[in-house]
A tleap script that builds the chain and sets N, CA, C and O, in Angstrom:
source leaprc.protein.ff14SB
mol = sequence {
  NMET ALA LYS PHE TRP GLU ALA LEU VAL GLU
  SER THR ILE LEU GLN GLY VAL LEU ALA LEU
  LEU PHE ALA VAL THR ILE CYS TYR MET TYR
  VAL ALA GLY MET ASP VAL PRO GLU SER LEU
  THR LEU ILE LEU GLY ALA ILE THR GLY PHE
  TYR PHE ARG SER GLU ALA SER ALA GLU VAL
  ARG LYS HIE ILE ASN THR GLU THR CGLY
}
set mol.1.N position { -16.372 26.064 0.028 }
set mol.1.CA position { -15.018 26.050 0.557 }
set mol.1.C position { -14.817 24.877 1.504 }
set mol.1.O position { -13.705 24.367 1.643 }
set mol.2.N position { -15.894 24.451 2.156 }
set mol.2.CA position { -15.789 23.329 3.084 }
set mol.2.C position { -15.430 22.048 2.343 }
set mol.2.O position { -14.672 21.225 2.856 }
set mol.3.N position { -15.972 21.874 1.136 }
set mol.3.CA position { -15.649 20.679 0.346 }
set mol.3.C position { -14.173 20.666 -0.041 }
set mol.3.O position { -13.554 19.603 -0.093 }
set mol.4.N position { -13.607 21.837 -0.312 }
set mol.4.CA position { -12.187 21.921 -0.644 }
set mol.4.C position { -11.337 21.412 0.505 }
set mol.4.O position { -10.431 20.605 0.298 }
set mol.5.N position { -11.619 21.874 1.711 }
set mol.5.CA position { -10.835 21.457 2.871 }
set mol.5.C position { -11.044 19.975 3.171 }
set mol.5.O position { -10.109 19.282 3.574 }
set mol.6.N position { -12.268 19.490 2.973 }
set mol.6.CA position { -12.538 18.071 3.171 }
set mol.6.C position { -11.742 17.227 2.170 }
set mol.6.O position { -11.170 16.198 2.530 }
set mol.7.N position { -11.715 17.671 0.922 }
set mol.7.CA position { -10.963 16.961 -0.109 }
set mol.7.C position { -9.459 17.035 0.156 }
set mol.7.O position { -8.730 16.075 -0.097 }
set mol.8.N position { -9.005 18.169 0.662 }
set mol.8.CA position { -7.588 18.316 0.979 }
set mol.8.C position { -7.196 17.384 2.114 }
set mol.8.O position { -6.125 16.778 2.088 }
set mol.9.N position { -8.064 17.272 3.104 }
set mol.9.CA position { -7.797 16.370 4.220 }
set mol.9.C position { -7.746 14.928 3.725 }
set mol.9.O position { -6.903 14.151 4.174 }
set mol.10.N position { -8.639 14.561 2.803 }
set mol.10.CA position { -8.638 13.213 2.241 }
set mol.10.C position { -7.540 13.054 1.199 }
set mol.10.O position { -7.345 11.952 0.686 }
set mol.11.N position { -6.834 14.100 0.878 }
set mol.11.CA position { -5.714 14.174 -0.057 }
set mol.11.C position { -6.094 13.858 -1.502 }
set mol.11.O position { -5.227 13.504 -2.302 }
set mol.12.N position { -7.365 13.978 -1.845 }
set mol.12.CA position { -7.747 13.738 -3.234 }
set mol.12.C position { -7.244 14.845 -4.150 }
set mol.12.O position { -6.915 14.592 -5.309 }
set mol.13.N position { -7.182 16.059 -3.639 }
set mol.13.CA position { -6.674 17.169 -4.445 }
set mol.13.C position { -5.185 16.961 -4.726 }
set mol.13.O position { -4.737 17.127 -5.861 }
set mol.14.N position { -4.439 16.608 -3.720 }
set mol.14.CA position { -3.007 16.377 -3.890 }
set mol.14.C position { -2.749 15.228 -4.852 }
set mol.14.O position { -1.859 15.322 -5.697 }
set mol.15.N position { -3.501 14.159 -4.742 }
set mol.15.CA position { -3.340 13.023 -5.644 }
set mol.15.C position { -3.641 13.426 -7.080 }
set mol.15.O position { -2.919 13.046 -8.001 }
set mol.16.N position { -4.706 14.195 -7.270 }
set mol.16.CA position { -5.051 14.640 -8.617 }
set mol.16.C position { -3.991 15.534 -9.221 }
set mol.16.O position { -3.668 15.407 -10.402 }
set mol.17.N position { -3.447 16.436 -8.424 }
set mol.17.CA position { -2.405 17.345 -8.903 }
set mol.17.C position { -1.139 16.564 -9.246 }
set mol.17.O position { -0.499 16.826 -10.265 }
set mol.18.N position { -0.782 15.607 -8.398 }
set mol.18.CA position { 0.404 14.795 -8.683 }
set mol.18.C position { 0.231 13.978 -9.963 }
set mol.18.O position { 1.144 13.901 -10.785 }
set mol.19.N position { -0.943 13.368 -10.128 }
set mol.19.CA position { -1.206 12.588 -11.340 }
set mol.19.C position { -1.125 13.482 -12.575 }
set mol.19.O position { -0.543 13.096 -13.589 }
set mol.20.N position { -1.701 14.656 -12.489 }
set mol.20.CA position { -1.659 15.588 -13.616 }
set mol.20.C position { -0.230 16.040 -13.907 }
set mol.20.O position { 0.172 16.127 -15.068 }
set mol.21.N position { 0.526 16.324 -12.871 }
set mol.21.CA position { 1.911 16.749 -13.033 }
set mol.21.C position { 2.745 15.672 -13.731 }
set mol.21.O position { 3.489 15.970 -14.665 }
set mol.22.N position { 2.622 14.434 -13.281 }
set mol.22.CA position { 3.382 13.355 -13.897 }
set mol.22.C position { 2.917 13.097 -15.330 }
set mol.22.O position { 3.740 12.836 -16.207 }
set mol.23.N position { 1.609 13.168 -15.574 }
set mol.23.CA position { 1.094 12.945 -16.927 }
set mol.23.C position { 1.605 14.015 -17.893 }
set mol.23.O position { 2.011 13.701 -19.012 }
set mol.24.N position { 1.586 15.264 -17.464 }
set mol.24.CA position { 2.078 16.355 -18.312 }
set mol.24.C position { 3.578 16.193 -18.564 }
set mol.24.O position { 4.053 16.424 -19.676 }
set mol.25.N position { 4.313 15.797 -17.537 }
set mol.25.CA position { 5.755 15.594 -17.686 }
set mol.25.C position { 6.050 14.491 -18.699 }
set mol.25.O position { 6.918 14.644 -19.558 }
set mol.26.N position { 5.323 13.379 -18.592 }
set mol.26.CA position { 5.526 12.271 -19.523 }
set mol.26.C position { 5.157 12.689 -20.948 }
set mol.26.O position { 5.879 12.370 -21.892 }
set mol.27.N position { 4.049 13.394 -21.105 }
set mol.27.CA position { 3.645 13.860 -22.438 }
set mol.27.C position { 4.678 14.814 -23.021 }
set mol.27.O position { 5.012 14.719 -24.203 }
set mol.28.N position { 5.180 15.720 -22.215 }
set mol.28.CA position { 6.200 16.658 -22.687 }
set mol.28.C position { 7.449 15.919 -23.146 }
set mol.28.O position { 7.999 16.206 -24.210 }
set mol.29.N position { 7.892 14.959 -22.328 }
set mol.29.CA position { 9.098 14.209 -22.678 }
set mol.29.C position { 8.892 13.429 -23.986 }
set mol.29.O position { 9.793 13.353 -24.822 }
set mol.30.N position { 7.706 12.859 -24.147 }
set mol.30.CA position { 7.410 12.097 -25.363 }
set mol.30.C position { 7.392 13.000 -26.598 }
set mol.30.O position { 7.979 12.668 -27.628 }
set mol.31.N position { 6.718 14.135 -26.487 }
set mol.31.CA position { 6.618 15.071 -27.619 }
set mol.31.C position { 7.978 15.675 -27.942 }
set mol.31.O position { 8.291 15.910 -29.109 }
set mol.32.N position { 8.787 15.927 -26.920 }
set mol.32.CA position { 10.109 16.509 -27.142 }
set mol.32.C position { 11.115 15.487 -27.657 }
set mol.32.O position { 12.254 15.841 -27.961 }
set mol.33.N position { 10.713 14.233 -27.758 }
set mol.33.CA position { 11.605 13.204 -28.278 }
set mol.33.C position { 12.581 12.657 -27.259 }
set mol.33.O position { 13.563 12.007 -27.619 }
set mol.34.N position { 12.321 12.914 -25.995 }
set mol.34.CA position { 13.193 12.417 -24.936 }
set mol.34.C position { 12.764 11.005 -24.540 }
set mol.34.O position { 11.611 10.617 -24.725 }
set mol.35.N position { 13.702 10.255 -24.000 }
set mol.35.CA position { 13.367 8.942 -23.478 }
set mol.35.C position { 12.610 9.105 -22.164 }
set mol.35.O position { 13.053 9.817 -21.263 }
set mol.36.N position { 11.471 8.440 -22.066 }
set mol.36.CA position { 10.669 8.497 -20.838 }
set mol.36.C position { 11.106 7.326 -19.957 }
set mol.36.O position { 10.957 6.169 -20.349 }
set mol.37.N position { 11.647 7.619 -18.767 }
set mol.37.CA position { 12.083 6.538 -17.892 }
set mol.37.C position { 10.904 5.650 -17.469 }
set mol.37.O position { 9.803 6.137 -17.210 }
set mol.38.N position { 11.156 4.369 -17.408 }
set mol.38.CA position { 10.105 3.435 -17.010 }
set mol.38.C position { 9.629 3.732 -15.594 }
set mol.38.O position { 8.448 3.571 -15.286 }
set mol.39.N position { 10.537 4.161 -14.741 }
set mol.39.CA position { 10.155 4.454 -13.358 }
set mol.39.C position { 9.129 5.586 -13.294 }
set mol.39.O position { 8.256 5.586 -12.426 }
set mol.40.N position { 9.233 6.545 -14.206 }
set mol.40.CA position { 8.284 7.655 -14.230 }
set mol.40.C position { 6.883 7.173 -14.603 }
set mol.40.O position { 5.893 7.609 -14.017 }
set mol.41.N position { 6.809 6.275 -15.575 }
set mol.41.CA position { 5.494 5.746 -15.954 }
set mol.41.C position { 4.930 4.858 -14.852 }
set mol.41.O position { 3.716 4.825 -14.650 }
set mol.42.N position { 5.783 4.143 -14.141 }
set mol.42.CA position { 5.313 3.320 -13.019 }
set mol.42.C position { 4.779 4.192 -11.879 }
set mol.42.O position { 3.770 3.865 -11.254 }
set mol.43.N position { 5.459 5.288 -11.622 }
set mol.43.CA position { 4.993 6.211 -10.579 }
set mol.43.C position { 3.639 6.793 -10.964 }
set mol.43.O position { 2.745 6.906 -10.125 }
set mol.44.N position { 3.488 7.164 -12.238 }
set mol.44.CA position { 2.201 7.697 -12.700 }
set mol.44.C position { 1.106 6.655 -12.532 }
set mol.44.O position { 0.002 6.987 -12.099 }
set mol.45.N position { 1.388 5.414 -12.862 }
set mol.45.CA position { 0.403 4.350 -12.699 }
set mol.45.C position { 0.009 4.149 -11.246 }
set mol.45.O position { -1.167 3.949 -10.940 }
set mol.46.N position { 0.981 4.201 -10.357 }
set mol.46.CA position { 0.694 4.033 -8.932 }
set mol.46.C position { -0.148 5.186 -8.396 }
set mol.46.O position { -1.107 4.964 -7.656 }
set mol.47.N position { 0.203 6.404 -8.761 }
set mol.47.CA position { -0.542 7.568 -8.288 }
set mol.47.C position { -1.962 7.549 -8.842 }
set mol.47.O position { -2.918 7.814 -8.113 }
set mol.48.N position { -2.103 7.238 -10.123 }
set mol.48.CA position { -3.427 7.200 -10.748 }
set mol.48.C position { -4.287 6.102 -10.137 }
set mol.48.O position { -5.465 6.320 -9.854 }
set mol.49.N position { -3.704 4.924 -9.933 }
set mol.49.CA position { -4.445 3.834 -9.308 }
set mol.49.C position { -4.894 4.180 -7.905 }
set mol.49.O position { -6.028 3.890 -7.525 }
set mol.50.N position { -4.017 4.799 -7.131 }
set mol.50.CA position { -4.364 5.187 -5.773 }
set mol.50.C position { -5.445 6.259 -5.780 }
set mol.50.O position { -6.342 6.250 -4.937 }
set mol.51.N position { -5.359 7.184 -6.737 }
set mol.51.CA position { -6.351 8.254 -6.845 }
set mol.51.C position { -7.743 7.689 -7.122 }
set mol.51.O position { -8.710 8.052 -6.453 }
set mol.52.N position { -7.839 6.801 -8.110 }
set mol.52.CA position { -9.146 6.239 -8.450 }
set mol.52.C position { -9.672 5.313 -7.364 }
set mol.52.O position { -10.884 5.221 -7.164 }
set mol.53.N position { -8.778 4.626 -6.660 }
set mol.53.CA position { -9.218 3.801 -5.545 }
set mol.53.C position { -9.802 4.677 -4.441 }
set mol.53.O position { -10.819 4.333 -3.839 }
set mol.54.N position { -9.162 5.794 -4.183 }
set mol.54.CA position { -9.655 6.708 -3.158 }
set mol.54.C position { -11.015 7.280 -3.544 }
set mol.54.O position { -11.906 7.393 -2.702 }
set mol.55.N position { -11.176 7.640 -4.820 }
set mol.55.CA position { -12.457 8.167 -5.295 }
set mol.55.C position { -13.552 7.116 -5.158 }
set mol.55.O position { -14.664 7.437 -4.739 }
set mol.56.N position { -13.257 5.873 -5.503 }
set mol.56.CA position { -14.246 4.797 -5.401 }
set mol.56.C position { -14.601 4.542 -3.945 }
set mol.56.O position { -15.766 4.316 -3.618 }
set mol.57.N position { -13.610 4.577 -3.073 }
set mol.57.CA position { -13.864 4.365 -1.649 }
set mol.57.C position { -14.748 5.472 -1.075 }
set mol.57.O position { -15.628 5.213 -0.254 }
set mol.58.N position { -14.507 6.694 -1.510 }
set mol.58.CA position { -15.314 7.814 -1.035 }
set mol.58.C position { -16.769 7.658 -1.479 }
set mol.58.O position { -17.687 7.937 -0.709 }
set mol.59.N position { -16.978 7.213 -2.718 }
set mol.59.CA position { -18.346 7.008 -3.217 }
set mol.59.C position { -19.046 5.891 -2.451 }
set mol.59.O position { -20.233 5.999 -2.143 }
set mol.60.N position { -18.326 4.833 -2.145 }
set mol.60.CA position { -18.919 3.733 -1.373 }
set mol.60.C position { -19.298 4.214 0.016 }
set mol.60.O position { -20.374 3.886 0.517 }
set mol.61.N position { -18.416 4.995 0.647 }
set mol.61.CA position { -18.726 5.530 1.980 }
set mol.61.C position { -19.958 6.422 1.942 }
set mol.61.O position { -20.799 6.350 2.838 }
set mol.62.N position { -20.077 7.266 0.912 }
set mol.62.CA position { -21.250 8.136 0.785 }
set mol.62.C position { -22.516 7.306 0.627 }
set mol.62.O position { -23.546 7.608 1.228 }
set mol.63.N position { -22.433 6.258 -0.186 }
set mol.63.CA position { -23.597 5.399 -0.410 }
set mol.63.C position { -24.009 4.691 0.877 }
set mol.63.O position { -25.198 4.606 1.183 }
set mol.64.N position { -23.050 4.190 1.622 }
set mol.64.CA position { -23.351 3.515 2.894 }
set mol.64.C position { -23.950 4.492 3.885 }
set mol.64.O position { -24.896 4.153 4.596 }
set mol.65.N position { -23.411 5.705 3.942 }
set mol.65.CA position { -23.915 6.703 4.880 }
set mol.65.C position { -25.345 7.128 4.535 }
set mol.65.O position { -26.138 7.392 5.438 }
set mol.66.N position { -25.684 7.198 3.258 }
set mol.66.CA position { -27.050 7.584 2.880 }
set mol.66.C position { -28.035 6.480 3.174 }
set mol.66.O position { -29.193 6.759 3.484 }
set mol.67.N position { -27.606 5.221 3.087 }
set mol.67.CA position { -28.511 4.111 3.390 }
set mol.67.C position { -28.731 3.959 4.891 }
set mol.67.O position { -29.838 3.628 5.313 }
set mol.68.N position { -27.721 4.190 5.695 }
set mol.68.CA position { -27.852 4.000 7.145 }
set mol.68.C position { -28.299 5.267 7.849 }
set mol.68.O position { -28.844 5.204 8.951 }
set mol.69.N position { -28.082 6.393 7.238 }
set mol.69.CA position { -28.375 7.656 7.927 }
set mol.69.C position { -29.652 8.201 7.503 }
set mol.69.O position { -30.060 9.260 7.980 }
savepdb mol mol.pdb
quit
């Protein structure tokens, strides 16, 4: 449970949920034959990029902490 709260504080859970929400919305719109607004795909790209950057930063911090600690 401690990892959940740590991830929530780092907002990785929120970023993942938002990315999933936008991805599902875009897929639904595409399958339903609706026009997918370009702004929606840009938002998904920004959220996904920020999410993966945060994950990479967390891994780098863990690696640095294990080498120095």
